Each structure stands twice: as structure tokens, then as C-alpha cells.
MARVOMI-814288 format. One record per atom (N, C-alpha, C, O): residue in one letter; x, y, z negated. Coordinates in steps of 0.05 Angstrom, whole numbers, plus 5000, padded with zeros to 4 digits. Example, Ala and Ser with C-alpha at 12.3 -4.5 7.8 and 13.67 -1.06 7.14 Angstrom:
MARVOMI-814288
a526448864844;a524649104844;a526449344844;a528549344831;s525749554858;s527349794857;s525850014843;s526850234839;
END
This chain:
MARVOMI-814288
m089314382660;m088514182640;m088514292612;m089814492606;y087214172595;y086914282566;y088814172549;y089413932551;l089814312531;l091714222509;l089814092488;l087514182484;s090913892475;s089413762453;s091613672432;s093913622439;p090713652408;p092613552387;p093413262394;p091913132410;d095513162384;d096512892391;d094612652384;d094612442396;f093012712362;f091312492352;f088712492367;f087012332361;y088212652387;y085512672398;y085712692428;y087412832439;k084012552443;k083612552471;k080712622477;k078912472469;f080212842490;f077412942495;f076112742515;f077412612531;s073412732513;s071812582530;s070712762553;s070213002549;e070412622576;e069212782599;e066412862594;e065213022609;i065112762571;i062212862567;i062413162560;i060413302564;s064513252549;s064713552542;s064413702569;s062813892570;i065813622590;i065613792616;i062913732628;i061813912640;k061913502626;k059113452636;k057013612620;k055113722632;l057313632595;l055413802580;l055414102589;l053414242592;a057914202593;a058114482603;a056914502630;a055414702633;k057214332649;k055914342673;k052814332672;k051414482685;f051914142656;f049014112650;f047914382639;f045814472648;a049214482620;a048314762609;a048114972631;a046115102634;n050214982647;n050515162667;n048215132688;n047315332700;q047214882692;q045214812711;q042614912702;q041115012717;f042014872675;f039514922664;f039315192646;f037315242633;i041315352646;i041115572630;i038715752638;i038315812661;g037115822618;g034815992623;g035216292615;g033216422609;l037416372615;l038016662606;l039116812628;l040616702645;e038517072628;e039917262648;e042617352637;e044517392652;k042717392611;k045317462598;k045317342570;k043217272559;i047617332559;i048017202531;i049117422514;i051217542518;e047517472492;e048617662472;e050517522453;e052517632446;q049817282444;q051317152423;q051216832431;q049116702432;g053716742436;g053916462444;g055716332424;g057316472411;v055616062421;v057215912403;v057615632413;v055915512425;d059915522407;d060715262412;d061115142385;d063015222372;l059314962375;l059514852348;l061014592351;l060814452371;f062514522330;f064314282331;f066114312356;f066314122372;a067414522359;a068714612383;a071314452391;a072114432414;g072514332372;g074914172379;g076814362393;g077514572381;q077814302417;q079714482431;q078114682449;q079314822465;g075514682447;g074014892460;g073114832488;g072415012502;i073214572497;i072714512523;i069814562532;i069414642555;v067714522516;v065014562524;v064814852529;v063914922551;g065415032510;g065015302512;g066715432535;g065615582551;i069215372537;i070815462558;i069815392585;i069615562602;e069115142590;e068215052615;e065515212621;e065215312643;f063715222602;f061315362605;f061815672614;f060515772633;l063615802600;l064216082608;l065616112635;l065316322648;e067115912643;e068415932669;e066515862692;e066915942715;l064515702686;l062715622708;l060415812715;l059215802737;n059715982696;n057516162702;n058316442707;n060616522702;n056516602717;n057016872723;n055217072706;n054817302712;l054216962684;l052717112665;l054517302648;l056817242642;m053317522641;m054517712623;m054417582595;m052217512585;v056517552583;v056717442556;v058017652537;v060317732541;k056517732518;k057417972502;k059317852481;k061517972477;k058717632467;k060417532446;k060117212445;k057917112448;f062317072442;f062316782441;f064116682421;f066416752420;s063216512404;s064616402380;s065116102384;s063615962397;f067416022372;f068115742371;f068515662342;f070215782328;i067015462334;i067115392307;i068215092304;i067114902314;e070315072290;e071714792286;e073014792258;e074514972251;k072514572244;k073514542217;k076414432216;k077914482198;e077114282236;e079614142235;e081914342244;e082114422267;t083614412224;t085614592228;t087714522249;t088914692263;d088014262253;d090114172274;d089214232301;d090814202320;f086514302306;f085614372331;f086314682340;f086214752363;m087014832319;m087015122322;m089115192342;m088415362359;p091715092343;p093515182364;p092815112392;p093115272410;a091714872395;a090614792422;a088314982430;a088215082452;l086315022412;l084015192417;l084915472427;l083815572447;k086915602413;k087815872417;k089015872445;k088416052461;k090715682451;k092115682479;k090015632500;k090115742522;n088115442495;n086215392517;n084615652522;n083915712545;l083915812501;l082316042505;l083716252521;l082416442529;l086416222526;l087816442543;l086816432572;l087216622587;s085516232579;s084616192607;s081816332611;s080816352634;v080616412589;v077616512591;v077716812601;v079516972594;k075716872618;k075417132628;k075517332603;k074517282581;d076817552608;d077217722586;d075017962581;d075418142565;d072817922596;d070518102590;d068718032569;d066618162565;c069517812554;c067617712533;c069317722507;c071617642507;n067917822486;n068917812459;n069017532448;n066917422442;l071217412445;l071617142433;l072417132405;l074317272397;e071016972389;e071916932361;e072416642356;e071116472368;i074316572337;i074816302329;i074416302298;i075316482284;h073016092289;h072316062260;h073415772252;h072315582262;n075415752236;n076515512228;n074915422202;n075815462179;s072515302208;s070715252183;s068615042192;s067915002216;c067714912173;c065414712178;c062914852186;c062115052173;v061614762206;v059114902216;v057114942193;v055715142193;f057014742173;f055014752153;f055914962130;f054215032113;e058315032130;e059415222110;e059915492122;e060815672107;t059515532147;t060015792161;t057815982152;t055415922152;n058716232145;n056716452140;n056116592166;n057616772175;f053916502179;f053216632204;f051816902201;f049516922192;k053317092210;k052317382208;k050217412229;k048317562225;d050417282253;d048817332274;d047217062280;d047916842273;k045017122296;k043716852307;k044316852336;k044917062348;f044116622348;f045116572374;f042916532395;f040916412388;d043316622420;d041516572441;d042516342458;d041016232474;l045216262454;l046116032468;l047815872448;l049615982435;i047315612445;i048815422427;i049515182443;i047815062456;l052215122443;l053114862457;l054314702434;l055614802415;l053714442436;l055214272415;l055313972424;l053413842432;n057613892420;n058213602425;n059113502396;n061513482391;p057113432379;p057813372352;p058813072348;p058612902365;p059913032324;p060612742319;p058012572324;p055812652316;f058312342338;f056112172345;f055411962324;f053011892321;h057211862308;h056911632291;h056311712263;h057411902252;e054411542251;e053911572223;e056211472208;e057511282217;s056511582184;s058711492166;s058711172163;s056711042158;q061011072165;q061510792159;q060210592179;q059710362174;t059810702203;t058610522225;t061010532246;t062610722247;g061010302263;g063010292283;g065710262273;g066110212249;r067710292289;r070510222282;r071410512267;r071310722280;y072110492244;y072710742228;y075710802232;y077310642223;p076511002243;p079311072248;p080811112220;p079611212200;h083311042218;h084911092196;h085611392192;h085611492170;d086211512214;d086711802214;d084211962208;d082211952222;i084512112187;i082112262177;i081312482197;i078912552198;r083212582211;r082612792230;r081012692254;r079312822265;k081612452263;k080312312285;k077412232273;k075312262287;r077412132250;r074812062237;r072912292238;r070612262246;n073912532229;n072212772228;n071212822256;n069012942258;c072412762277;c071612832303;c069412632312;c067712722327;h069212402304;h067412202312;h065212122294;h063212012303;f065612172269;f063612072249;f062312332231;f063612522223;m059712292228;m058312492212;m059012422183;m057712252171;n060812552170;n061412512142;n060412742126;n061212972129;g058412662109;g057112872092;g054813012104;g053713192092;f053812932128;f051513042141;f050512832161;f051812642168;d047912882169;d046712732190;d045312892212;d045313132211;f044212742231;f043112892253;f041013092244;f041013312256;l039213032224;l037113232215;l038513472204;l037513692207;d040813442192;d042313682182;d043013862207;d042814112205;i043813742228;i044613892251;i042114042264;i042414272273;l039713902265;l037414022276;l036514252258;l035414452268;k036914222232;k036014422212;k037914692217;k037014922218;l040314632219;l042314862225;l041615002251;l041615252252;l041014842274;l040314962297;l038015132298;l037915342311;s035915052282;s033615212279;s034015452264;s032715662269;e035915452245;e036515682227;e038215882242;e037916122236;i040015802260;i041915992271;i041316092299;i042816242310;s039015992310;s038216062337;s035916262337;s034116252320;v036016462357;v033816642360;v031416502374;v031716282384;g029316622375;g027116532391;g027816512420;g029116692431;n027116282434;n027616222461;n030716192467;n031616232489;a032116122446;a035016052448;a035215802465;a033415632465;n037415782481;n038015542496;n040115402480;n042115522472;i039515142476;i041314972458;i042014742476;i040114622487;f044414662479;f045314452497;f047014262479;f049014342466;i046214012478;i047513812459;i047913562475;i046313472491;a050513442468;a051013172476;a050512972452;a051313032429;f049412752457;f049012552435;f049012282446;f048712242470;n049512072428;n049811812436;n047211662437;n047211422443;k044911782431;k042311632433;k040211852438;k040612092434;e038011752446;e035811952453;e034912072428;e034711952407;i034212342432;i033112492410;i030212512415;i029412532438;i028612492392;i025912542392;i025212722370;i025612662347;l024212952378;l023513162359;l020613142349;l018813082365;d020213202325;d017513232313;d015913452325;d017013662330;n013313422329;n011613622343;n011513872324;n010914092334;s012113842298;s012114092281;s014514252282;s014714472271;s016514152296;s019014292298;s018814532316;s017214532335;r020514742312;r020514962330;r022214912353;r022115062373;l023914692351;l025714622372;l024214422392;l023014222383;k024414482419;k023114302438;k025114222458;k026614402468;i025313962466;i027013882486;i025613942514;i023313882517;t027014062532;t026114132557;t027214022581;t026214022603;n029613902576;n031213752596;n032813542584;n033913582563;m033113302597;m034713082586;m035912932609;m034512882629;e038412862607;e039612682626;e041612492613;e043112552594;k041412242623;k043112032614;k045712032630;k045612022655;v048012032616;v050512032629;v052111802616;v053011822593;g052411592630;g053711342620;g052211252595;g049811192597;k053711242572;k052411182548;k051311402531;k050111352510;e051811652540;e050911892525;e048612002538;e047911942561;f047312192521;f045112362533;f045812652530;f047212732511;l044912822550;l045013092548;l042313232545;l040413152559;f042113412528;f039313532523;f039613822526;f041713942519;k037413942536;k037014232533;k034614252513;k032514142517;i035214412491;i033114462471;i032514762471;i034414922471;v030214822470;v029415102466;v028015162439;v026215022431;n028915372425;n027715442399;n025215622408;n025615842418;k022815522403;k020415652409;k019315842388;k017215972393;
END
């Protein structure tokens, strides 16, 4: 079982996203992988544990400092033939030195000031897009992914990409109220 900070309970969609990614991965090996909005690292850890791919380097990026102790302890279970990095920063403020051929993300689903707004700012940051929107996420994915990168995302509504985008949806699955997507950077 995974450790979590006391204010947060992870959703099963994280594990389902990792299984979905493992099922539809279109790569023979992974040079650079990343779990964006990593929280306690469940999506990335589950993916790494499920597959037999050679993974050269895998990063976890999470801005909420209170997730760091749980993330570090949860990473102790990951196979040790992979170079793991943790970045305690906002994905939009991270200075990405590398581009990624695998991106996993279970971002905040709700737009700011919609739904039931939690009083705890840490919980709010996990569930609400504060200071960014879904278009910002798509722009970031396009910027930090290599050509033919595999991108797997969980979101609370269906995603439709503009034909002019370099990002193309190749697989989609509805799981309860959420959707899982495989996107390829063409």
C-alpha cells in the first residue's frame, strides 16, 4: 500500500491510468519518462512496476511539499535499475533540461472556483487548476515531449484536440466518471 499525506487520499484512477499506459505503450524502451502532478508517485510507480521495459531515467514532479516524504518512501519499492529523480516544483515552473518519450499525468480536474472548494489549500491544489487551464497542460505536453512520445492522461471529461495540434489521441477509455487517454506527439 502507498503512503499518503494525511490530507489526501489517492483515487483508484491513478492505478487504472498506469495499467492503461502499460497496455498501450508503443515504445520498446524509455529514455526519459516523467510523472507530472505526481503526488505520492502512484501513477509512475505502478507503471514502472507493471512493465518490463528498459527505463533509463524517470522523473516525478510535484509542487506540494507535503507529498515529498510519502513520495520518497513510496519510491523505495521501485526497481533499482532506473535512474529516478524527484522535483519539488510546479510543472509550469520546472526548467526541463530533457524532453520526454513517456509522460504520465493525472492532473487536477476542476477549473478554479468550480465544484466544492476545499478549505485546505494543499487539497485544493490537488483537485483544482489554480492559475492554469487544460490548454496550458496541452501546450506544456507539446513542448516537453519528443516526436512520437507516448503521453497518458486521466481527465474528468472527453478531450478533443484541434487538427492543427501536434498531439493526437490514439486511444481512449471511459472509466467510471473519468477518461483515460493515450496521446502521441506526431
